[in-house]
C-alpha positions in Angstrom: -29.2 35.4 13.2 -25.9 33.7 13.6 -22.5 35.0 14.8 -19.8 34.8 12.0 -16.6 37.3 11.7 -17.1 36.8 7.8 -20.1 38.9 7.1 -18.8 41.8 4.9 -22.0 42.4 2.6 -25.2 44.5 3.0 -28.1 43.4 1.2 -31.4 45.6 1.0 -34.5 44.3 -0.8 -37.7 46.1 -1.4 -40.6 44.0 -2.4 -44.2 45.3 -3.4 -46.3 43.4 -0.9 -49.4 43.1 -3.4 -47.4 41.7 -6.4 -44.2 40.3 -4.9 -42.2 41.9 -7.6 -38.8 43.3 -5.9 -38.5 46.9 -6.8 -35.0 47.0 -5.4 -32.5 44.5 -4.8 -29.2 46.2 -3.7 -25.9 44.1 -2.2 -22.9 46.3 -1.4 -19.7 46.2 1.0 -20.9 46.8 4.6 -18.3 50.0 4.1 -21.2 51.6 1.5 -24.1 50.4 3.8 -25.1 54.5 4.2 -24.9 54.8 0.1 -26.9 51.6 -0.2 -29.9 52.6 2.0 -29.5 55.7 0.4 -30.3 53.9 -3.2 -33.0 51.6 -1.3 -34.6 55.1 -0.4 -35.4 56.1 -3.7 -37.8 53.1 -4.1 -39.2 52.9 -0.7 -38.7 56.3 1.1 -40.8 56.3 4.5 -39.9 52.5 5.0 -36.1 52.9 4.8 -35.6 56.0 6.7 -36.6 54.3 9.8 -33.8 52.0 9.6 -31.0 52.7 12.1 -27.8 52.4 10.0 -25.3 52.7 12.6 -26.8 49.9 14.8 -26.8 47.8 11.9 -23.6 48.2 11.2 -22.6 47.9 15.3 -24.4 44.4 15.0 -22.5 43.5 12.1 -18.9 44.6 13.5 -19.8 42.6 16.1 -20.5 39.4 13.9 -24.0 39.7 13.6 -25.3 38.0 9.9 -28.8 37.2 8.5 -31.6 39.0 8.6 -31.1 42.5 10.6 -34.4 44.4 9.6 -37.6 43.7 8.4 -39.9 47.0 7.9 -43.3 46.3 6.2 -45.6 49.6 5.4 -48.8 48.4 4.4 -50.0 51.6 3.5 -47.5 51.6 0.5 -47.8 48.0 0.2 -43.9 47.3 0.8 -41.3 45.0 2.6 -38.3 46.4 3.2 -35.4 43.6 4.2 -31.7 44.1 5.3 -29.2 41.4 5.8 -25.9 41.2 6.2 -24.3 38.4 4.6 
């Protein structure tokens, strides 16, 4: 992760680990992060619920940028990635 004050976007990507196909690719302003993760949860409910949105937002506010979280759900075959851009 690099530090930058220009990080303003949150991207959540949900990928089927078996096919490599993206099930969701959501990009939104950080101010809508809670909403965006709720949208992603429709595609990967258990995987997204374990993400601490407050922690991601705090890191972004402090200048963090890049991949913040990666969650693999082997049982469901899903990969959830959260980025601050």
